[in-house]
Backbone bond lengths (Angstrom), bond angles and torsions (degrees), N, CA, C in turn:
res aa  C-N    CA-C-N  psi(-1)  N-CA   C-N-CA  omega(-1)  CA-C   N-CA-C  phi
1 M - - - 1.463 - - 1.515 110.92 -
2 R 1.309 116.22 147.73 1.467 121.95 169.91 1.519 106.45 -92.20
3 I 1.346 115.79 107.69 1.462 121.24 -170.88 1.521 110.60 -110.40
4 L 1.323 116.65 130.11 1.458 123.24 172.88 1.524 107.51 -99.49
5 I 1.336 116.95 126.41 1.463 121.28 179.84 1.516 109.05 -110.34
6 V 1.318 116.23 110.84 1.468 121.68 175.75 1.527 107.14 -83.72
7 G 1.337 116.18 125.15 1.456 120.84 -170.35 1.523 110.52 86.58
8 G 1.315 116.24 27.30 1.457 121.56 -172.78 1.514 115.75 -72.27
9 T 1.337 118.66 -11.59 1.464 119.74 178.30 1.534 111.78 -99.47
10 G 1.328 117.49 2.82 1.454 121.28 -179.93 1.518 113.01 -90.67
11 L 1.333 115.95 -172.33 1.461 121.88 -177.60 1.527 111.64 -60.83
12 I 1.325 117.30 -57.44 1.461 120.73 -175.35 1.519 110.76 -72.89
13 G 1.329 116.99 -48.44 1.458 120.17 -178.60 1.511 113.10 -63.79
14 G 1.335 117.19 -37.92 1.466 120.60 -178.91 1.517 111.99 -65.43
15 H 1.337 116.90 -47.22 1.457 119.36 179.55 1.526 111.11 -68.14
16 A 1.336 116.80 -36.04 1.467 119.25 176.99 1.523 110.54 -63.45
17 A 1.334 117.07 -38.62 1.464 120.64 179.02 1.522 110.70 -60.22
18 L 1.314 117.15 -45.34 1.460 120.82 179.84 1.530 111.06 -64.52
19 A 1.329 116.85 -42.03 1.462 120.71 -178.45 1.522 111.38 -67.96
20 L 1.324 117.18 -41.53 1.470 120.58 -179.12 1.524 111.26 -69.47
21 R 1.326 116.70 -37.89 1.464 119.48 176.30 1.529 110.59 -64.09
22 E 1.321 116.57 -39.65 1.466 120.66 179.14 1.526 111.13 -62.02
23 R 1.336 116.30 -28.86 1.466 120.97 178.94 1.530 112.37 -85.98
24 G 1.320 116.78 5.82 1.457 120.52 174.03 1.507 116.10 96.49
25 H 1.335 117.79 5.01 1.460 120.31 178.87 1.535 110.36 -82.99
26 E 1.303 115.89 152.78 1.467 122.40 177.52 1.521 107.65 -93.43
27 V 1.326 116.69 113.77 1.463 121.73 -169.12 1.522 111.56 -112.89
28 T 1.338 115.25 134.10 1.462 122.46 172.54 1.523 107.97 -125.13
29 L 1.326 116.49 139.39 1.458 121.47 -179.90 1.526 110.69 -95.51
30 A 1.318 115.60 144.61 1.462 121.51 172.43 1.521 107.99 -123.68
31 A 1.313 116.79 127.47 1.463 120.90 -177.05 1.515 109.88 -156.96
32 R 1.336 115.24 162.22 1.469 119.31 177.44 1.517 111.51 -75.81
33 K 1.349 116.00 -29.28 1.462 120.94 179.96 1.520 109.49 -126.01
34 P 1.330 118.16 148.39 1.478 120.29 179.28 1.518 111.34 -68.09
35 A 1.327 115.37 158.05 1.465 120.76 176.53 1.522 110.04 -66.40
36 A 1.332 115.28 155.88 1.461 120.24 178.85 1.524 109.89 -62.38
37 P 1.335 118.17 133.12 1.472 120.83 178.47 1.524 111.31 -55.95
38 G 1.318 116.15 136.08 1.449 120.71 179.35 1.513 114.93 84.51
39 S 1.338 118.18 -7.97 1.458 120.94 178.88 1.517 110.08 -81.77
40 P 1.334 118.26 160.96 1.473 120.20 177.70 1.523 112.31 -57.06
41 M 1.327 117.45 -29.65 1.466 120.37 -177.16 1.531 111.38 -74.15
42 A 1.337 116.99 -23.55 1.464 120.36 -179.24 1.528 111.58 -68.89
43 A 1.338 116.84 -15.51 1.465 120.51 179.84 1.527 112.31 -82.27
44 F 1.333 117.20 -10.00 1.460 120.69 179.85 1.529 110.32 -89.16
45 P 1.337 117.82 146.22 1.468 118.52 169.39 1.523 109.47 -63.01
46 T 1.324 115.74 145.88 1.463 120.57 -173.34 1.516 110.98 -134.92
47 V 1.344 115.26 142.66 1.457 120.92 170.26 1.519 107.68 -121.55
48 S 1.322 115.98 151.30 1.457 121.31 -178.48 1.522 110.23 -100.26
49 G 1.323 115.47 140.61 1.453 118.82 177.92 1.512 111.38 -178.54
50 D 1.319 116.30 159.03 1.461 122.94 179.63 1.528 107.35 -134.95
51 Y 1.323 116.32 110.74 1.467 118.86 -176.30 1.529 112.10 -68.73
52 I 1.331 117.58 -26.83 1.465 120.13 179.47 1.524 110.74 -71.17
53 E 1.322 115.93 -43.25 1.462 120.45 179.89 1.530 112.28 -82.84
54 G 1.331 116.82 -7.04 1.460 120.57 176.71 1.510 114.01 71.49
55 T 1.344 117.65 35.56 1.465 120.25 -176.12 1.527 113.48 -92.68
56 F 1.336 118.41 -5.30 1.465 119.78 176.06 1.526 109.87 -69.68
57 Q 1.322 115.84 136.51 1.455 121.20 179.43 1.529 110.28 -99.04
58 R 1.318 115.38 141.60 1.468 120.76 -178.88 1.528 111.27 -57.69
59 E 1.329 117.50 -40.49 1.461 120.05 -177.75 1.529 112.08 -67.04
60 T 1.334 117.28 -27.47 1.465 120.42 176.14 1.519 110.57 -69.88
61 I 1.319 116.81 -46.48 1.467 121.57 -178.33 1.527 110.89 -68.02
62 A 1.327 116.63 -29.59 1.469 121.08 -176.66 1.523 113.29 -64.07
63 K 1.319 118.04 -12.34 1.468 121.57 -179.41 1.532 112.55 -77.43
64 F 1.343 116.68 -7.07 1.465 120.56 -171.81 1.522 111.69 -116.19
65 D 1.341 114.62 156.31 1.463 121.67 176.68 1.516 111.64 -89.74
66 A 1.331 115.33 -31.80 1.456 119.96 -169.39 1.527 110.80 -141.50
67 L 1.338 115.10 159.13 1.457 122.44 -176.81 1.515 110.27 -134.22
68 L 1.340 116.40 133.16 1.460 122.10 167.16 1.515 107.24 -113.86
69 F 1.332 116.53 122.41 1.461 120.49 178.15 1.519 108.06 -103.94
70 A 1.346 116.20 109.99 1.463 122.22 -177.29 1.520 110.21 -128.27
71 A 1.329 115.85 38.21 1.462 119.80 -173.81 1.520 113.09 -126.46
72 G 1.339 117.68 16.93 1.458 119.58 -178.50 1.521 112.70 -62.30
73 N 1.323 116.40 145.76 1.468 121.33 178.90 1.524 110.87 -75.94
74 D 1.336 116.33 142.38 1.461 121.90 174.37 1.529 108.14 -132.59
75 P 1.348 119.00 -179.71 1.473 120.14 -174.35 1.518 115.81 -55.58
76 R 1.325 119.42 -20.54 1.470 120.62 177.89 1.521 111.61 -66.73
77 H 1.344 117.23 -19.67 1.456 121.07 -176.21 1.532 113.13 -89.32
78 L 1.323 118.41 -1.34 1.469 119.92 -176.89 1.526 112.11 -69.12
79 R 1.346 116.17 -43.33 1.471 122.07 177.35 1.533 111.87 51.56
80 G 1.334 116.32 48.55 1.449 120.85 174.57 1.511 115.29 75.68
81 R 1.312 118.64 15.37 1.459 121.25 -179.48 1.522 109.54 -65.39
82 S 1.322 116.19 144.92 1.462 120.98 178.32 1.528 111.91 -96.44
83 D 1.334 116.78 -15.10 1.467 121.17 -177.19 1.525 110.56 -99.85
84 E 1.336 116.54 54.09 1.462 120.79 -171.68 1.527 112.12 -56.86
85 D 1.321 117.85 -49.43 1.463 120.40 -177.24 1.525 111.48 -60.08
86 V 1.325 116.51 -43.83 1.462 121.33 -179.96 1.527 110.51 -65.01
87 H 1.323 115.78 -40.54 1.461 121.05 -179.94 1.527 111.19 -59.83
88 W 1.341 116.90 -52.15 1.459 119.59 -177.73 1.526 111.80 -64.59
89 Q 1.312 116.20 -37.66 1.471 119.14 178.86 1.524 110.50 -61.36
90 R 1.325 116.74 -40.78 1.466 119.97 -177.53 1.523 111.71 -74.38
91 V 1.351 116.46 -58.84 1.469 118.82 -168.54 1.521 113.02 -73.31
92 N 1.327 117.51 -28.72 1.466 119.82 179.71 1.521 112.23 -103.45
93 S 1.333 117.06 -64.03 1.464 120.43 -172.48 1.523 113.09 -60.46
94 E 1.339 116.96 -34.57 1.459 119.78 -176.19 1.529 112.77 -100.29
95 C 1.323 117.20 -50.56 1.471 119.76 -170.00 1.527 113.52 -72.48
96 V 1.333 118.68 -36.27 1.465 119.23 -178.05 1.527 111.36 -68.64
97 P 1.345 119.94 -50.34 1.476 118.31 176.40 1.532 112.82 -60.75
98 R 1.320 116.92 -33.89 1.470 119.57 177.40 1.521 110.48 -62.43
99 F 1.334 116.61 -40.59 1.459 119.78 179.07 1.529 111.06 -67.20
100 F 1.331 117.18 -40.56 1.466 119.90 177.99 1.527 111.19 -64.01
101 A 1.320 117.13 -35.50 1.465 119.71 176.52 1.527 110.67 -64.74
102 L 1.331 116.60 -37.92 1.466 120.85 175.36 1.522 110.31 -62.78
103 A 1.332 116.89 -42.65 1.464 120.79 178.83 1.528 110.80 -62.71
104 R 1.304 116.40 -42.35 1.468 119.97 177.15 1.517 110.91 -59.98
105 D 1.336 116.36 -47.20 1.462 120.52 -177.80 1.530 111.97 -67.76
106 A 1.348 116.30 -23.39 1.465 120.42 179.32 1.523 112.33 -82.49
107 G 1.330 117.24 -7.63 1.461 119.93 177.14 1.512 116.01 101.39
108 I 1.349 117.59 9.19 1.462 120.07 174.70 1.533 108.38 -60.00
109 E 1.327 116.87 136.03 1.460 120.89 -176.14 1.522 113.46 -98.08
110 R 1.336 116.13 -29.73 1.472 119.88 -176.78 1.517 108.89 -141.09
111 A 1.328 116.84 135.13 1.460 120.80 -177.65 1.519 110.38 -140.39
112 V 1.328 115.48 143.13 1.462 122.81 176.54 1.520 108.07 -125.60
113 N 1.321 115.96 126.94 1.462 121.43 176.96 1.525 109.11 -104.60
114 I 1.344 116.21 131.12 1.462 120.86 173.82 1.527 107.76 -91.65
115 G 1.326 115.43 113.00 1.452 120.61 -177.62 1.515 112.12 -107.66
116 S 1.321 115.84 -137.57 1.458 122.20 -178.30 1.524 109.25 -138.79
117 F 1.326 115.27 150.14 1.465 120.65 -178.74 1.518 113.83 -72.97
118 Y 1.337 117.86 -19.79 1.462 120.49 -171.51 1.529 114.29 -54.68
119 P 1.349 120.00 -50.24 1.468 118.05 -175.25 1.525 113.91 -61.61
120 Q 1.340 118.28 -27.88 1.460 120.50 179.40 1.526 112.38 -92.61
121 A 1.322 117.47 -41.78 1.463 120.98 -175.83 1.525 112.67 -83.14
122 A 1.324 117.37 -27.91 1.467 121.55 -178.98 1.534 109.35 -141.03
123 P 1.343 118.31 64.87 1.471 121.61 -174.41 1.519 113.97 -60.45
124 H 1.343 117.42 -23.83 1.469 119.62 179.23 1.531 112.15 -62.57
125 L 1.326 116.96 -21.30 1.464 119.89 -178.13 1.529 112.63 -74.67
126 T 1.332 118.01 -12.62 1.470 119.43 177.67 1.525 111.16 -63.37
127 E 1.320 117.57 -27.22 1.467 120.75 178.59 1.523 111.53 -79.50
128 R 1.332 116.66 -27.39 1.461 121.26 -173.43 1.528 112.67 -94.08
129 S 1.334 117.38 -31.62 1.462 121.38 -169.75 1.526 111.85 -120.17
130 A 1.330 116.32 124.19 1.465 120.68 176.34 1.523 110.82 -64.91
131 Y 1.322 116.25 -32.72 1.462 119.67 178.46 1.523 110.79 -64.66
132 V 1.330 117.48 -50.47 1.463 120.85 -179.93 1.523 110.15 -61.60
133 R 1.316 116.19 -39.21 1.468 120.48 178.61 1.527 110.52 -61.24
134 S 1.329 117.02 -39.94 1.463 120.26 -179.94 1.529 111.03 -68.36
135 R 1.328 117.11 -35.57 1.463 120.39 177.24 1.537 110.66 -66.67
136 K 1.319 116.13 -37.27 1.465 120.21 176.04 1.527 109.96 -64.98
137 D 1.339 116.22 -41.96 1.466 120.22 177.38 1.528 110.97 -57.36
138 V 1.343 116.14 -47.70 1.465 120.26 -179.23 1.520 110.10 -58.92
139 D 1.334 116.36 -48.84 1.459 120.77 -177.68 1.536 110.65 -56.35
140 E 1.308 116.63 -47.13 1.462 120.62 -176.18 1.526 112.12 -73.19
141 R 1.318 117.35 -41.36 1.462 120.51 -175.02 1.534 111.83 -74.69
142 V 1.328 116.60 -34.57 1.468 119.88 176.92 1.521 109.89 -67.95
143 R 1.334 116.74 -45.85 1.461 119.60 -179.17 1.531 112.07 -68.33
144 A 1.322 117.48 -23.72 1.468 120.48 176.95 1.526 111.58 -66.27
145 L 1.335 117.11 -19.05 1.469 121.63 178.42 1.524 111.88 -82.85
146 N 1.328 116.93 -8.23 1.464 120.83 -177.23 1.528 111.71 -59.35
147 S 1.313 115.34 138.09 1.467 120.97 177.41 1.523 108.31 -154.39
148 A 1.316 116.11 179.32 1.465 119.68 179.56 1.517 111.69 -63.60
149 S 1.323 117.14 -29.84 1.466 120.52 -178.35 1.530 113.22 -98.20
150 F 1.339 117.57 -10.39 1.464 122.13 179.52 1.518 107.02 -137.14
151 Q 1.326 116.08 90.84 1.458 121.60 -173.33 1.530 109.84 -91.93
152 V 1.315 115.58 119.48 1.466 122.17 -173.25 1.521 110.02 -124.04
153 C 1.339 116.45 138.25 1.450 120.82 167.54 1.531 108.64 -141.10
154 C 1.321 115.93 163.92 1.465 121.63 -178.98 1.524 109.96 -118.64
155 V 1.318 115.90 139.01 1.459 122.89 175.17 1.523 106.60 -115.53
156 N 1.332 116.71 118.30 1.460 121.57 -169.98 1.522 111.75 -116.61
157 P 1.347 116.57 96.65 1.470 120.71 -176.14 1.525 112.47 -91.05
158 P 1.350 116.48 165.52 1.469 122.27 174.41 1.521 110.52 -89.48
159 F 1.336 117.57 -139.92 1.463 124.00 177.94 1.525 108.25 -69.64
160 V 1.326 117.12 118.03 1.467 121.11 -174.30 1.531 109.93 -97.11
161 V 1.325 116.28 129.67 1.463 123.23 -176.34 1.521 109.77 -107.83
162 G 1.320 116.72 128.55 1.457 120.50 177.50 1.512 111.46 162.78
163 V 1.312 115.57 -179.29 1.461 123.57 179.35 1.525 107.77 -125.37
164 P 1.328 119.08 134.95 1.470 119.97 178.09 1.522 111.62 -56.91
165 P 1.330 118.24 143.16 1.464 120.06 178.82 1.526 111.02 -64.11
166 G 1.310 115.34 149.41 1.464 118.56 173.65 1.504 112.84 99.64
167 D 1.323 115.94 -123.58 1.457 122.26 -174.53 1.527 109.46 -113.36
168 P 1.343 117.95 79.24 1.465 120.29 -174.84 1.519 112.61 -67.21
169 K 1.323 115.41 151.80 1.462 120.08 176.91 1.519 109.86 -69.47
170 P 1.331 117.12 150.18 1.474 119.59 -175.95 1.527 114.08 -54.84
171 K 1.333 118.79 -31.26 1.461 120.55 -174.96 1.529 112.91 -64.57
172 V 1.352 118.24 -21.40 1.463 118.91 -179.91 1.523 110.89 -68.93
173 F 1.327 117.23 -13.79 1.464 121.02 178.23 1.527 112.01 -100.38
174 N 1.329 117.69 15.79 1.465 119.72 -175.71 1.526 112.82 -63.62
175 Y 1.337 117.90 -32.70 1.466 118.75 177.34 1.528 110.77 -65.58
176 V 1.322 117.14 -35.86 1.461 120.48 177.21 1.526 109.81 -67.61
177 R 1.317 116.03 -47.11 1.468 120.19 -179.95 1.532 110.88 -62.94
178 Y 1.322 116.30 -35.71 1.468 121.10 177.21 1.529 110.51 -62.65
179 A 1.339 115.81 -46.12 1.466 120.01 179.85 1.526 111.58 -65.26
180 L 1.331 116.88 -30.06 1.472 121.14 179.16 1.528 112.34 -83.40
181 G 1.328 117.10 -3.91 1.464 120.61 -178.89 1.511 113.53 74.51
182 L 1.339 117.28 27.25 1.461 121.38 -176.22 1.522 113.83 -97.32
183 L 1.332 117.43 -2.45 1.468 119.78 175.63 1.526 107.16 -92.51
184 E 1.301 115.51 95.75 1.465 122.05 -171.19 1.526 111.77 -58.72
185 G 1.334 115.01 133.90 1.455 120.66 176.81 1.515 114.43 76.71
186 T 1.320 117.80 10.56 1.463 121.42 -177.68 1.518 109.93 -100.82
187 P 1.332 118.88 119.23 1.463 120.41 179.36 1.523 111.13 -70.04
188 V 1.316 115.48 151.36 1.466 121.47 -178.89 1.520 109.30 -93.99
189 F 1.323 116.65 113.45 1.461 121.56 175.66 1.524 108.52 -166.99
190 A 1.317 115.63 168.85 1.461 122.28 175.01 1.519 108.61 -124.44
191 I 1.317 116.49 147.80 1.460 119.56 177.33 1.526 109.27 -79.37
192 P 1.330 117.81 155.23 1.465 119.54 177.61 1.527 110.96 -70.10
193 G 1.312 115.65 162.64 1.462 120.17 179.29 1.507 112.36 95.75
194 G 1.316 115.23 -172.95 1.451 120.34 -179.66 1.510 111.02 -174.20
195 V 1.319 115.25 -178.54 1.463 120.58 -174.44 1.524 108.27 -158.24
196 N 1.303 116.95 168.70 1.454 120.76 171.79 1.529 108.93 -80.76
197 F 1.321 116.52 136.12 1.462 122.76 179.65 1.520 108.92 -115.89
198 M 1.332 115.68 149.22 1.464 121.49 178.96 1.517 108.54 -144.64
199 S 1.321 117.81 134.95 1.457 119.24 178.38 1.526 110.04 -75.06
200 V 1.317 115.59 153.63 1.460 120.09 178.06 1.527 110.79 -64.62
201 H 1.331 116.88 -24.32 1.462 120.27 177.42 1.532 110.58 -72.56
202 S 1.326 116.89 -41.83 1.463 120.52 175.21 1.522 110.49 -60.51
203 L 1.337 115.76 -43.22 1.455 119.96 -179.94 1.524 111.45 -64.24
204 S 1.328 117.58 -38.86 1.467 120.45 177.43 1.526 111.27 -61.75
205 D 1.341 115.84 -38.93 1.467 119.42 174.86 1.518 110.48 -59.14
206 A 1.342 115.68 -46.01 1.465 120.57 -177.67 1.525 111.39 -64.50
207 I 1.327 116.65 -37.76 1.470 120.85 178.71 1.525 110.41 -63.79
208 A 1.329 116.21 -46.36 1.463 119.83 177.90 1.519 110.57 -60.41
209 G 1.339 116.69 -41.74 1.460 120.26 177.90 1.513 112.43 -63.56
210 A 1.334 116.87 -36.06 1.462 120.36 178.99 1.521 111.32 -65.89
211 F 1.328 117.42 -40.50 1.463 120.39 177.35 1.533 111.47 -65.79
212 E 1.310 115.53 -41.87 1.457 119.67 -170.85 1.527 114.00 -87.47
213 R 1.370 116.51 -28.25 1.467 118.83 -174.77 1.518 113.91 -137.88
214 G 1.329 118.26 -0.51 1.454 121.02 -174.24 1.520 113.60 -64.18
215 E 1.321 114.95 147.07 1.464 121.08 178.41 1.528 109.67 -82.71
216 P 1.326 118.38 122.56 1.472 120.42 179.57 1.533 111.71 -57.82
217 G 1.327 114.63 137.22 1.455 120.49 177.52 1.510 115.13 85.39
218 K 1.327 118.41 2.54 1.460 121.37 -175.59 1.521 112.34 -102.65
219 S 1.351 115.16 150.10 1.459 122.36 170.87 1.521 108.61 -104.20
220 Y 1.330 115.96 127.74 1.460 120.90 179.59 1.524 109.57 -107.12
221 L 1.329 116.66 116.85 1.460 121.98 171.34 1.516 107.44 -83.45
222 V 1.331 116.56 113.32 1.460 121.21 -178.32 1.513 109.74 -115.69
223 G 1.322 116.26 154.77 1.457 121.10 179.55 1.508 110.31 179.32
224 D 1.330 115.68 176.01 1.461 119.49 -177.06 1.517 111.46 -131.38
225 E 1.348 117.87 -83.36 1.466 120.58 -169.82 1.524 111.57 -114.04
226 N 1.339 115.80 132.08 1.464 121.66 171.92 1.525 108.55 -84.08
227 L 1.325 116.18 116.07 1.464 121.15 -177.88 1.517 110.05 -133.10
228 T 1.331 116.04 140.93 1.450 118.21 167.93 1.531 107.84 -68.50
229 F 1.319 116.50 158.94 1.465 119.17 177.30 1.528 110.22 -63.65
230 Q 1.316 117.08 -31.56 1.463 120.15 175.51 1.520 110.75 -62.55
231 A 1.335 116.74 -45.27 1.462 120.51 -179.71 1.524 110.89 -65.00
232 Y 1.340 116.58 -37.40 1.464 119.70 179.45 1.525 111.04 -65.13
233 L 1.322 117.76 -48.08 1.466 120.10 177.97 1.529 111.08 -61.89
234 T 1.333 116.68 -36.65 1.452 120.34 -179.38 1.529 111.40 -62.08
235 E 1.329 117.48 -30.51 1.466 119.93 176.26 1.528 110.87 -60.19
236 Y 1.318 117.91 -39.07 1.467 121.19 177.32 1.523 110.55 -69.50
237 F 1.335 116.98 -41.01 1.460 119.84 178.02 1.527 109.72 -59.88
238 R 1.321 116.59 -44.88 1.455 120.86 -179.94 1.526 110.92 -63.77
239 A 1.347 116.39 -41.85 1.465 120.68 -176.00 1.521 112.70 -67.05
240 V 1.354 117.76 -26.26 1.468 119.55 178.17 1.525 111.91 -94.91
241 G 1.356 116.72 3.02 1.461 120.26 175.28 1.507 115.74 96.94
242 R 1.324 117.87 12.21 1.461 120.90 178.11 1.524 109.50 -93.49
243 G 1.327 116.37 140.94 1.450 120.59 -179.48 1.505 114.63 -100.03
244 D 1.342 117.62 -7.15 1.457 119.98 -177.41 1.531 111.07 -83.82
245 V 1.315 114.72 162.64 1.463 122.10 179.71 1.527 108.15 -116.45
246 P 1.341 118.63 127.06 1.460 119.44 -179.42 1.526 110.78 -63.66
247 P 1.321 118.26 133.33 1.462 120.19 179.28 1.528 111.25 -69.82
248 V 1.312 116.45 157.07 1.461 121.80 178.10 1.525 108.81 -88.61
249 R 1.337 115.07 131.97 1.467 120.38 178.64 1.519 108.95 -140.36
250 D 1.298 116.70 131.89 1.461 121.80 179.28 1.526 108.94 -83.99
251 A 1.326 115.10 82.60 1.471 121.60 -177.62 1.527 108.39 -153.73
252 D 1.325 116.33 166.91 1.460 120.25 176.77 1.530 108.78 -65.12
253 H 1.328 115.65 134.18 1.458 120.66 -178.29 1.528 109.40 -107.98
254 P 1.334 118.35 140.07 1.466 120.39 -177.28 1.525 114.11 -66.15
255 L 1.331 118.31 -23.23 1.459 120.91 -176.56 1.518 113.39 -112.34
256 M 1.316 117.79 -17.22 1.459 120.67 -173.90 1.528 109.87 -112.72
257 P 1.333 117.13 117.78 1.470 119.06 178.99 1.520 110.30 -70.40
258 P 1.335 117.81 156.09 1.469 120.72 178.11 1.530 110.69 -56.60
259 S 1.316 116.28 139.69 1.454 121.13 -179.73 1.526 110.80 -66.14
260 I 1.330 116.77 135.34 1.464 120.59 176.54 1.519 110.02 -61.89
261 G 1.332 116.70 -29.84 1.457 120.32 179.87 1.511 113.79 -79.27
262 G 1.339 118.04 -6.87 1.452 121.52 -178.20 1.520 111.33 104.73
263 P 1.347 118.19 160.86 1.467 121.92 -177.08 1.532 112.24 -56.48
264 G 1.333 114.92 132.95 1.452 119.89 175.71 1.519 115.44 80.94
265 T 1.317 117.88 1.99 1.459 120.37 -177.71 1.526 111.16 -69.96
266 E 1.324 116.13 137.81 1.465 121.48 173.33 1.530 108.29 -110.12
267 L 1.327 115.73 103.87 1.464 121.20 -179.17 1.532 108.48 -94.12
268 F 1.318 114.50 75.27 1.454 122.18 -176.88 1.527 110.41 -100.53
269 F 1.313 116.29 147.91 1.460 121.41 174.49 1.521 108.81 -160.22
270 E 1.311 116.18 165.95 1.453 122.41 174.57 1.523 107.60 -120.22
271 P 1.338 118.60 120.44 1.462 120.05 179.68 1.529 111.35 -62.97
272 P 1.320 118.51 147.18 1.470 120.83 179.79 1.524 111.19 -56.65
273 P 1.333 118.47 124.31 1.470 121.19 -177.85 1.525 113.79 -55.61
274 A 1.331 117.01 -37.00 1.473 119.42 -179.60 1.523 110.89 -64.50
275 D 1.335 116.72 -37.08 1.469 120.21 178.89 1.523 110.84 -70.35
276 V 1.333 116.75 -39.41 1.467 120.36 177.73 1.526 109.90 -59.33
277 A 1.327 115.55 -44.88 1.469 119.82 -178.83 1.526 111.16 -66.75
278 M 1.328 117.49 -41.81 1.457 120.50 -177.80 1.529 111.53 -68.41
279 L 1.334 116.72 -44.26 1.467 120.00 179.22 1.524 111.58 -73.23
280 G 1.316 116.79 -26.78 1.461 120.76 173.54 1.513 114.91 73.33
281 Y 1.344 117.72 41.96 1.466 118.44 -179.68 1.523 112.17 -104.00
282 R 1.313 113.88 150.77 1.467 121.64 -176.82 1.522 110.52 -71.24
283 R 1.340 115.97 155.68 1.466 122.61 177.03 1.524 109.65 -124.55
284 A 1.323 115.75 172.43 1.473 122.74 179.20 1.528 111.06 52.75
285 D 1.338 116.02 48.59 1.469 120.54 -172.23 1.529 113.33 -111.74
286 I 1.317 118.43 3.80 1.471 119.85 -174.49 1.527 111.56 -71.19
287 R 1.316 117.71 -47.81 1.476 119.39 -178.56 1.527 110.70 -58.89
288 R 1.328 116.93 -46.63 1.464 120.19 -179.78 1.518 110.94 -60.86
289 T 1.331 117.14 -39.37 1.463 120.58 -178.56 1.518 111.62 -69.82
290 V 1.331 117.27 -39.47 1.472 119.96 175.85 1.523 109.55 -61.76
291 E 1.327 117.82 -42.77 1.468 120.31 177.21 1.524 110.92 -62.00
292 E 1.325 117.18 -37.21 1.460 121.20 176.76 1.527 110.90 -63.46
293 I 1.327 116.86 -42.65 1.464 121.00 179.23 1.523 110.69 -62.30
294 V 1.325 116.81 -42.52 1.470 120.68 178.24 1.527 110.09 -63.45
295 S 1.323 117.45 -42.08 1.476 120.66 178.52 1.521 111.09 -62.99
296 L 1.328 117.05 -40.71 1.461 120.46 178.19 1.530 111.13 -64.81
297 Y 1.332 115.97 -35.89 1.469 120.07 177.90 1.524 110.42 -62.13
298 W 1.351 116.56 -47.56 1.465 119.09 -179.20 1.522 111.08 -67.07
299 A 1.319 117.68 -37.21 1.468 120.43 177.94 1.519 110.61 -62.96
300 R 1.325 116.12 -39.65 1.458 120.18 178.41 1.522 110.38 -64.99
301 R 1.344 117.06 -41.25 1.462 120.82 179.06 1.525 110.44 -62.96
302 L 1.324 116.75 -42.95 1.458 120.03 -179.75 1.505 111.49 -65.53
303 T 1.320 117.06 -39.07 1.473 120.95 177.97 1.519 110.83 -63.05
304 A 1.344 115.23 -43.36 1.466 119.78 -178.99 1.519 111.65 -65.72
305 A 1.342 115.81 -29.77 1.475 119.48 -178.31 1.519 112.58 -84.33
306 S 1.336 117.52 -12.59 1.468 120.37 -178.14 1.523 110.73 -69.42
307 P 1.341 117.21 143.58 1.465 119.87 -179.63 1.529 110.53 -70.41
């Protein structure tokens, strides 16, 4: 397939691009900014566009057979905005389905939307959170466009663990630096509660499976390991050689945003086994991925120190 990946220079889109290319698909990235020179993503053909501002042209999209949308807004994109409800309604509920309708009209035959686990794993939060409500809107409105000629499904992951391919910004290694005690003035603790975690590699497997075997019109709740936030941080401590376990404290954490479910919430679930088998994604991958992130951190440090 000739696949266009919107958000192709980011964490999820970048790894999906590499995985889909490895499986023999012809991949093009779509992003607002070009990939970093010299990064693995810079080797892909790229088109420029912004789905929120509506700058994608129908004739550009018409060159492709398939679409991966991996650019949905999440709480990291708020940046102190006071109009949260209006923001989510516009960028998610309205702009994403509008873009999928453009893709349908341009002749795209197969599309996969990367959503969020909240509407399926914790549906009660749709009443409490405008963000979760907007993700539910996207899931339903995108799948409503499904037809025999425009086959759409959604892949809805939890907390995704990994580092963007190429030349990641230093902040993506903050968990490593935290475990090493390099974030000056930052107390060591974990917030109560937990969530399901999934490596970006597991998610890339699931995305490839959705393109190749996914059922049109379906939403797939995907995930890997249910971990408390304490257990997740402890994986980084272990990977850098520390034997201690960060204590749990009910306070604002410098690296962990407040849980949408409220303080201490454990948003745990088990993905349907039949879906895991059909999509063909790996499990029990968090420890290995954390070790990979730590290795990438040290490699980056060594590169920076080289003359």
